[in-house]
C-alpha positions as CSV (number, residue, x, y, z in Angstrom):
1,M,0.0,0.0,0.0
2,K,1.2,3.5,-0.8
3,I,0.2,6.7,1.0
4,Q,0.6,10.0,-0.8
5,I,2.3,12.6,1.5
6,T,3.3,16.2,1.0
7,E,6.9,17.5,0.9
8,A,6.5,18.9,4.4
9,T,5.5,15.5,5.7
10,R,8.4,13.9,3.9
11,N,10.8,16.4,5.5
12,I,9.6,15.3,8.9
13,L,9.7,11.6,8.2
14,Q,13.2,11.8,6.8
15,F,14.5,12.5,10.3
16,F,13.5,9.0,11.4
17,S,15.4,7.2,8.5
18,S,13.1,4.2,8.8
19,F,10.6,5.0,6.1
20,E,10.7,4.2,2.4
21,L,9.9,7.5,0.7
22,V,9.7,7.9,-3.1
23,L,9.1,11.1,-5.2
24,R,5.8,11.0,-6.9
25,G,6.2,14.3,-8.6
26,V,4.2,17.5,-9.1
27,V,0.4,16.8,-8.9
28,P,-2.6,19.0,-8.8
29,V,-4.1,19.1,-5.2
30,K,-7.6,20.3,-4.8
31,G,-7.6,23.6,-2.9
32,K,-3.8,23.9,-3.0
33,G,-2.8,24.0,-6.6
34,E,0.2,22.0,-7.9
35,M,2.3,20.4,-5.1
36,T,5.3,18.1,-5.0
37,T,4.2,14.9,-3.4
38,F,5.8,11.7,-2.3
39,W,4.8,8.1,-1.8
40,L,5.2,6.6,1.7
41,E,5.8,3.0,0.7
42,G,6.4,1.5,4.1
43,L,9.3,0.8,6.5
44,K,12.9,0.4,5.4
45,S,14.4,-2.8,6.7
46,D,17.4,-5.0,5.8
47,N,15.5,-7.8,7.5
48,P,11.8,-8.2,6.5
49,S,10.9,-9.6,9.9
50,D,12.0,-6.3,11.5
51,A,9.0,-4.5,10.1
52,A,6.7,-6.8,12.1
53,S,8.3,-5.6,15.4
54,Y,7.3,-2.0,15.0
55,P,4.6,-1.0,17.6
56,F,1.6,-0.5,15.3
57,P,-1.8,-1.1,16.9
58,P,-3.6,-4.3,15.8
59,P,-6.2,-3.9,13.1
60,A,-9.7,-3.0,14.4
61,T,-12.2,-5.8,14.6
62,A,-15.9,-5.5,14.3
63,T,-17.8,-6.0,17.5
64,P,-21.2,-7.5,17.6
65,P,-24.1,-5.1,18.5
66,L,-25.3,-4.9,22.1
67,T,-28.4,-6.9,22.9
68,S,-30.8,-6.5,25.8
69,M,-28.9,-9.4,27.5
70,D,-25.7,-7.4,27.5
71,I,-27.2,-4.4,29.3
């Protein structure tokens, strides 16, 4: 998955040296005009198993609706 980010966001993320950032180019952005944007493609890692150790929250799961028995 790719996430489009602005140049300002890219400048902040570069301080961490752990993100894979790729220039997308100049694109029209609604309400902003033309902007230089980048793709955030994920985490940099020499070892693919390292990416799994980053403290990202687990994916959200759907919970069943409450019933009168739950109240």
